[in-house]
N, C-alpha and C positions, 0 to 999 in steps of 0.2 A: 093483155097479158106480159107476163117474164116467163120470159126464155131459158132456160140453164143451156152457155155453150159450153161444147163439150171442150173439155183441156187435158195440151195431148204435150205427152212428155218427150224434152227439146234433151238431145243424148246431150249425153261432157262433152264432144269433138267439137261442135257447137258453139261448146261456151266455154272455153279453155282460151280463143281468142280474144273474148271482153275480159275475162278472167284476168292479162297478164296483161291486157292493156290498162285495168286499172289497179293493178300494181307498179307497175311504172308510172300509174297519175301519180300512185300514190310517193315513192321514191322521190319521180322529180321533182314537188312538191314539199320536199322535209329537203331536199337537196337546196331548191329559191330561198325556201328559211336560212337557212346556213348560211347561202351567199350574202342573202339583207342582213340579217347578223354579224358580217363577216367587213363585209363590205362598206352596209349603210346604205338606206332604204333606196337611195337614188339613185347607185352605183347597181348593187346588189335586183334593180329590179330590171334594173335596165334592161343587162345583159342576159337571167331571165330572159329577160321579154323574145329580144331579140335572137334567141338558144333556137327556141321555140321557136319561132319562124325559120331559122336556116331551114333545121328537120324537115317543117310544112312544104319544103319550097323545093329538100332535096328530094320525097316519098312522093310527092307532083313532078318531078321531071322526073324520075328516076324508075319510081314506082308503078306512077300510075299511068306515066306519058301524057298530060293532062296539055303542053303546051306544043305546041306547031307550030310551023314555019319558022323560015327566016326571018321577019322581022320580029314573034312573038318569044321568037329562042332569047334574042338579042337585047327587048324589054327586060326583060326577065333578065339576066344575068344584070346586066344593069342594073339592074332595083336590089338582084341579091347582092352583088360589088355594096351598091351603098350601103347599105346592111351592116356589110362585113364593115366596111372605114368606119360605122359610126359606131361600132363596138369596141373596133380597136382605140377607135379619140377619145372611146370612154375611160380605157380602162389607161389607154397614156394619163386622162383625168387624174383617176389614181392614185397611178406614181407621182405626178408633180403637188396634188396636197400633197400628198405627205412629202413631200422636200421640207428639208431646214428651211428655217424667216432666215430671210434678208439680215444683214449685218444691220445692228440698228446704227440711224446718223446721230452725228455728232451733237452733243445741245448748242443750238441759239444763243446767241449772243445777244443782250437787251438792247434795242437802240434806246437815247434817248431823243427827247422828242423837244431838247424847250437849249439851253443856251449851256454850254457845258461849266459846270462853278470852277471858282479857283481855285 
């Protein structure tokens, strides 16, 4: 037989953090779409993914103190440095890609393959 479970009311103070997180997630999604539209998919998505990863590792490091030990902390910082370096290289690639093209080379002269006419 099925029994009806009692439904307990959730206080508003418990729901506010999740509502705030959902609003923040929605704003970040809109910003990601704008970045992808402005920068192109390859660059916009890569930078927004790296940005989310950096925010996550900062929370992990400073908010929750999940990384303990000298070796773990140094590996963690090396990974973060690689991520920041990758983001900078992606951004630099964007500025290099928008540079004007090089000047065209002068036209080649045709090569004759036989005896020259008199």
